[in-house]
C-alpha positions in Angstrom: -0.2 -0.2 0.0 1.4 3.3 -0.7 2.2 6.1 1.6 0.7 9.1 0.0 -2.8 9.6 -1.7 -3.6 12.0 -4.9 -6.8 14.2 -5.1 -7.6 17.3 -7.2 -6.1 20.5 -5.9 -8.2 23.5 -4.4 -7.4 26.8 -5.9 -5.5 27.9 -3.0 -2.9 25.0 -3.3 -1.9 25.9 -6.6 0.9 28.2 -5.9 2.5 25.3 -3.7 2.2 23.0 -6.8 3.7 25.8 -9.3 6.4 26.2 -6.8 7.2 22.4 -6.2 7.2 22.1 -10.2 9.5 24.8 -10.7 11.8 23.3 -7.9 12.1 20.0 -10.1 13.1 21.7 -13.2 15.6 24.1 -11.4 13.6 27.4 -11.6 13.2 29.7 -8.6 9.7 30.1 -7.4 7.4 32.9 -9.0 7.1 36.0 -7.1 4.1 37.6 -6.1 3.6 39.6 -9.3 4.5 36.6 -11.6 2.0 34.3 -9.8 -0.8 36.8 -10.4 -0.3 36.6 -14.2 0.7 33.1 -14.0 -2.2 31.5 -11.8 -4.6 32.8 -14.5 -3.0 29.8 -17.0 -4.5 27.1 -14.3 -7.7 25.8 -15.6 -9.8 25.1 -12.7 -9.9 21.5 -11.5 -7.2 20.4 -13.7 -4.5 20.0 -11.2 -3.9 16.9 -9.1 -1.1 16.3 -6.1 0.3 13.6 -4.3 0.5 14.4 -0.8 2.6 12.4 1.8 1.1 13.9 4.0 2.8 17.3 2.2 2.6 18.1 -1.2 5.2 15.6 -2.9 4.0 15.6 -6.3 1.8 17.1 -9.0 0.6 17.6 -12.6 -2.0 19.5 -14.3 -3.8 19.6 -17.9 -6.2 22.3 -19.4 -9.0 21.1 -22.2 -8.1 22.1 -25.9 -8.5 20.1 -29.4 -6.4 18.6 -31.9 -6.3 18.5 -35.4 -5.6 15.2 -36.9 -4.9 14.2 -40.4 -8.2 15.3 -42.7 -9.1 18.4 -40.6 -11.1 16.9 -37.9 -10.8 18.2 -34.0 -11.0 15.5 -31.1 -10.6 16.4 -28.0 -7.4 16.8 -26.5 -5.8 17.4 -22.9 -2.7 19.4 -22.9 -0.9 18.0 -19.9 2.2 20.1 -18.1 3.7 20.5 -14.7 4.4 17.1 -14.2 6.8 17.1 -11.3 8.1 14.8 -8.0 9.9 16.1 -5.2 13.4 15.2 -5.3 13.3 13.3 -2.1 10.3 11.4 -3.3 11.5 10.3 -6.5 11.7 6.6 -7.8 9.1 5.5 -5.1 6.1 5.1 -7.7 4.8 8.7 -7.2 5.1 9.8 -11.1 3.5 6.8 -12.2 0.4 7.0 -9.7 0.1 10.7 -10.7 0.3 9.8 -14.4 -1.9 6.5 -14.1 -4.7 8.8 -12.0 -4.6 11.5 -14.4 -5.5 9.2 -17.4 -8.2 7.5 -15.5 -9.7 11.1 -15.1 -9.1 12.2 -18.5 -10.8 9.0 -19.9 -13.9 9.5 -18.0 -14.1 13.1 -19.2 -14.3 11.9 -22.8 -10.6 13.2 -24.2 -9.6 11.3 -27.3 -6.0 12.2 -26.6 -3.6 13.6 -24.2 -0.3 15.4 -25.2 2.7 17.3 -23.8 6.3 18.1 -24.1 8.8 15.9 -22.4 11.7 17.3 -20.5 13.1 14.1 -20.9 13.0 11.4 -23.8 12.8 8.5 -21.5 10.0 9.0 -19.4 6.8 9.0 -20.8 6.8 6.0 -23.1 6.0 4.1 -20.1 2.9 5.6 -19.6 2.0 5.3 -23.4 3.1 8.3 -24.9 4.9 8.4 -28.2 6.8 11.2 -29.9 4.2 12.4 -32.5 5.6 15.7 -33.9 8.9 16.8 -34.3 10.1 20.5 -34.9 13.4 22.5 -36.3 15.0 25.8 -35.2 16.6 27.8 -38.1 18.6 31.1 -38.3 18.7 33.5 -41.0 21.6 36.0 -41.6 19.9 39.2 -41.8 22.4 41.2 -43.5 23.2 38.7 -46.3 19.5 37.3 -46.5 16.7 39.0 -48.7 13.0 36.9 -50.2 13.2 36.3 -53.8 11.4 38.4 -56.2 9.4 36.1 -57.8 7.6 34.8 -54.3 3.9 35.9 -53.5 3.7 39.1 -51.9 0.4 41.3 -51.0 -1.2 42.7 -48.1 0.5 45.0 -45.5 2.3 44.6 -41.8 0.9 45.9 -38.5 3.5 46.4 -35.7 1.2 45.7 -32.1 2.2 46.6 -28.9 1.8 43.6 -26.1 -1.7 44.7 -25.2 -2.9 44.6 -28.8 -1.2 42.0 -29.4 -2.8 39.4 -27.2 -6.2 41.0 -28.1 -5.7 39.7 -32.0 -3.5 37.1 -32.2 -6.0 34.8 -30.7 -8.3 35.9 -33.1 -6.3 35.8 -36.1 -4.8 31.9 -34.8 -8.2 30.5 -34.4 -9.6 31.8 -38.0 -6.7 30.2 -39.7 -6.6 26.5 -41.2 -4.9 24.2 -38.9 -2.5 21.3 -40.2 -2.4 17.9 -38.5 -0.9 18.5 -35.0 -2.0 22.2 -34.2 -4.5 22.5 -31.5 -6.8 24.9 -30.3 -5.3 27.7 -27.7 -7.8 28.2 -24.7 -7.5 31.4 -22.6 -5.3 29.8 -20.1 -2.9 28.9 -22.8 -2.7 33.0 -24.0 -2.6 33.8 -20.3 0.7 32.0 -20.2 2.2 33.0 -23.3 1.1 37.0 -22.2 2.7 36.1 -18.6 5.8 34.7 -20.3 6.4 37.7 -22.5 6.0 40.0 -19.8 8.5 38.3 -17.9 11.6 38.9 -20.1 14.3 41.8 -19.6 13.3 42.8 -23.5 10.0 43.8 -24.7 8.1 41.3 -26.7 6.6 42.9 -29.9 4.1 41.4 -32.2 3.4 41.5 -36.0 0.1 41.0 -38.2 0.0 40.7 -41.7 -3.6 42.1 -43.4 -4.3 39.7 -46.8 -7.0 40.9 -48.8 -10.0 39.1 -46.6 -8.4 40.4 -43.2 -5.7 39.6 -41.0 -4.1 36.1 -41.9 -1.1 35.5 -39.8 1.2 37.2 -37.0 4.7 36.8 -35.4 6.1 37.7 -32.0 9.1 38.0 -31.4 12.1 40.2 -29.2 15.8 41.3 -29.5 18.8 40.0 -27.5 22.0 41.1 -27.4 25.1 38.8 -27.1 27.1 39.0 -23.9 30.0 41.3 -24.1 28.8 42.5 -27.4 25.7 45.0 -26.9 25.4 45.6 -30.7 25.3 42.1 -31.8 21.7 41.3 -31.7 19.8 38.5 -32.5 15.6 38.8 -33.2 14.1 35.7 -31.6 10.8 34.5 -33.1 8.9 32.7 -30.7 5.1 32.3 -32.6 4.9 32.7 -36.4 1.6 31.3 -37.9 0.2 32.1 -41.5 -2.8 31.2 -43.6 -1.2 31.9 -47.1 2.0 31.9 -48.7 2.1 35.7 -49.2 1.3 35.9 -45.0 4.5 34.1 -44.9 6.5 35.9 -47.3 5.5 39.4 -45.9 6.0 38.9 -42.4 9.8 37.5 -43.5 10.3 40.4 -45.6 9.2 42.7 -42.5 11.6 40.5 -40.1 14.5 40.9 -42.5 14.1 44.8 -42.8 14.3 45.5 -39.1 17.7 47.5 -38.4 20.4 46.8 -35.8 19.8 43.0 -36.4 22.3 40.4 -37.2 20.8 37.2 -36.9 17.1 35.9 -36.9 16.1 32.6 -35.2 13.1 31.1 -35.9 12.4 28.6 -33.1 10.3 25.1 -33.5 9.3 25.4 -37.0 7.5 23.0 -39.1 9.9 20.5 -40.9 8.5 21.1 -44.1 8.4 25.0 -44.0 10.3 26.6 -47.0 12.2 29.1 -45.6 15.2 27.9 -47.7 12.7 28.1 -50.9 12.0 31.6 -50.3 15.3 33.2 -49.9 17.3 34.4 -52.9 20.6 32.7 -51.3 19.0 29.3 -49.4 22.6 29.2 -47.7 21.5 32.3 -45.6 19.1 30.0 -44.0 20.8 27.6 -41.3 19.1 24.8 -39.3 20.4 24.9 -35.7 18.5 21.9 -34.5 16.0 19.4 -34.8 14.0 18.6 -31.9 11.2 16.5 -30.4 7.9 18.6 -29.9 4.5 16.8 -29.1 4.1 13.6 -27.6 0.7 11.8 -27.9 -1.1 9.6 -25.9 -4.3 8.1 -27.2 -6.8 7.7 -24.5 -9.5 6.6 -26.8 -8.0 4.2 -29.2 -11.2 3.5 -31.0 -12.3 7.2 -31.3 -8.8 8.6 -32.2 -8.5 6.1 -35.3 -12.0 6.7 -36.4 -11.5 10.6 -36.4 -8.5 10.8 -39.1 -8.3 10.5 -42.5 -6.3 7.7 -44.1 -4.1 7.2 -47.8 -5.5 5.0 -50.3 -3.9 1.4 -49.8 -4.9 -2.1 -48.9 -6.7 -2.5 -45.3 -4.5 -3.2 -42.5 -5.3 -4.9 -38.9 -3.4 -3.4 -36.6 -3.2 -5.2 -33.1 -3.1 -2.8 -30.4 -1.5 -3.2 -26.6 -2.5 -1.0 -23.9 -1.6 -2.2 -20.5 -3.0 1.4 -18.7 -6.0 1.7 -20.3 -6.8 -2.0 -21.5 -10.0 -1.1 -23.1 -8.0 0.5 -25.9 -6.2 -3.3 -26.6 -7.5 -5.5 -29.6 -7.3 -5.3 -33.4 -8.3 -2.5 -35.6 -9.0 -2.9 -39.1 -7.6 0.4 -40.8 -9.1 1.1 -44.4 -9.1 4.3 -46.9 -13.1 4.8 -45.3 -11.9 4.4 -41.9 -11.1 2.3 -38.8 -13.0 0.0 -36.9 -12.8 -2.9 -34.3 -12.1 -6.1 -35.6 -11.3 -9.7 -34.4 -9.5 -10.5 -37.9 -6.2 -11.7 -37.5 -3.9 -9.2 -37.4 -0.8 -7.9 -39.6 1.0 -5.5 -37.3 1.5 -5.5 -33.8 2.1 -2.3 -31.7 2.0 -0.7 -28.0 0.0 2.3 -27.8 3.2 4.7 -27.6 4.3 3.3 -31.0 0.4 4.1 -32.0 0.8 7.8 -30.9 4.2 8.2 -33.1 2.2 6.7 -36.0 -0.8 8.5 -35.6 -0.2 12.0 -36.9 2.0 10.7 -39.6 5.3 11.7 -38.3 6.7 8.3 -38.4 6.5 5.5 -41.2 5.2 2.2 -39.3 8.1 0.3 -41.7 10.9 2.5 -40.0 9.7 1.7 -36.5 9.3 -2.1 -37.1 12.9 -2.0 -38.5 13.4 -0.3 -35.1 11.8 -3.1 -33.7 8.8 -1.1 -32.6 6.4 -2.8 -34.6 5.9 -6.4 -35.2 5.2 -7.7 -38.5 3.3 -10.5 -39.1 2.2 -10.0 -42.7 5.1 -7.9 -44.5 2.6 -6.7 -47.2 1.0 -4.9 -44.0 3.5 -2.5 -43.3 3.8 -1.8 -46.5 0.2 -0.5 -47.0 0.4 1.3 -43.3 2.9 3.4 -44.5 0.2 4.7 -47.4 -2.6 4.9 -44.9 -0.8 6.5 -42.2 1.1 9.0 -44.3 0.3 12.8 -44.7 1.2 15.1 -47.6 1.8 18.1 -45.1 4.2 17.5 -42.2 2.3 17.4 -38.8 3.4 20.2 -36.6 2.1 22.0 -33.5 3.8 25.3 -32.9 2.1 25.2 -29.5 4.2 25.1 -26.3 3.3 24.8 -22.8 
């Protein structure tokens, strides 16, 4: 029997939970001013704590919707602020927190849970699989220019921070969402505002106005280099566009900002065409490719039924889910959809690996070669590559 209990936190316990989590990632506690802003990013009833008898661990979530291949949106939970006090790690507290949270999410009718992992080895054992990836790239502002034939049109407006957090949420929801993108509830925008106001350097915003209204925005700040105050880097933290002209228009503006040496665009889609719009593609360099969202399919039948599939022969997939055993079993995947079946499976995989396949980022054949998919019918893995594949790279662009 465990020597701790887990329960939903009351509003007056959230600051202690925040302090505990921040300590686990080696951040200082929020001061009164920062907590006043940060507390608005907590969804009511979304935080749980482990008590033994004092608070020793915590986790929380917020409600949103995830866009899946084909454009449908499914209920999701953004999981964040997961931490266990240093003297109580490796004693079953994390497993208990994650199990209770999954059971709560399943009871709420959530289809999937998303998180960003501080360490890659933690969350796979709870059924989370790395579902989207991103790249961060830098552009030499002095020597880069947008190609003359790249689509143009519209105007760019510079906004202060107050106005930005009125306008950008509206623009974001108007844009077409690629697979992997999620809705951003108010608690998430409040979190971004808290972060922006915490920085020493001011955060600014650009909005692109196309022929049918606002169709893109970017948030950025300019930082100096230590010891070289006039060497400046412009850091783009959010950039979303609904048209090629909006993407090009925002980049033309960014490249025209004076007293900046380098522009760094953080956590961008793997297929974003920055090299193709530059007159000299070598002026844009990839700094790193990294993990983005990890996805845990909470309701496998609904998740598989919600997305679109490519045109290939049907495949039966056997899914194994030890934590939520109701998900385990066979599923027949066809270009028309997915449904449960008792037919013999051509592929067998655990729910974490299914999360990696679900948004199209990883090919089942590559995962089979790595030993993560058991192949019972060689033809099935070839067809599964087509069924689960996507034309556009899946990407979220939302951190929390």
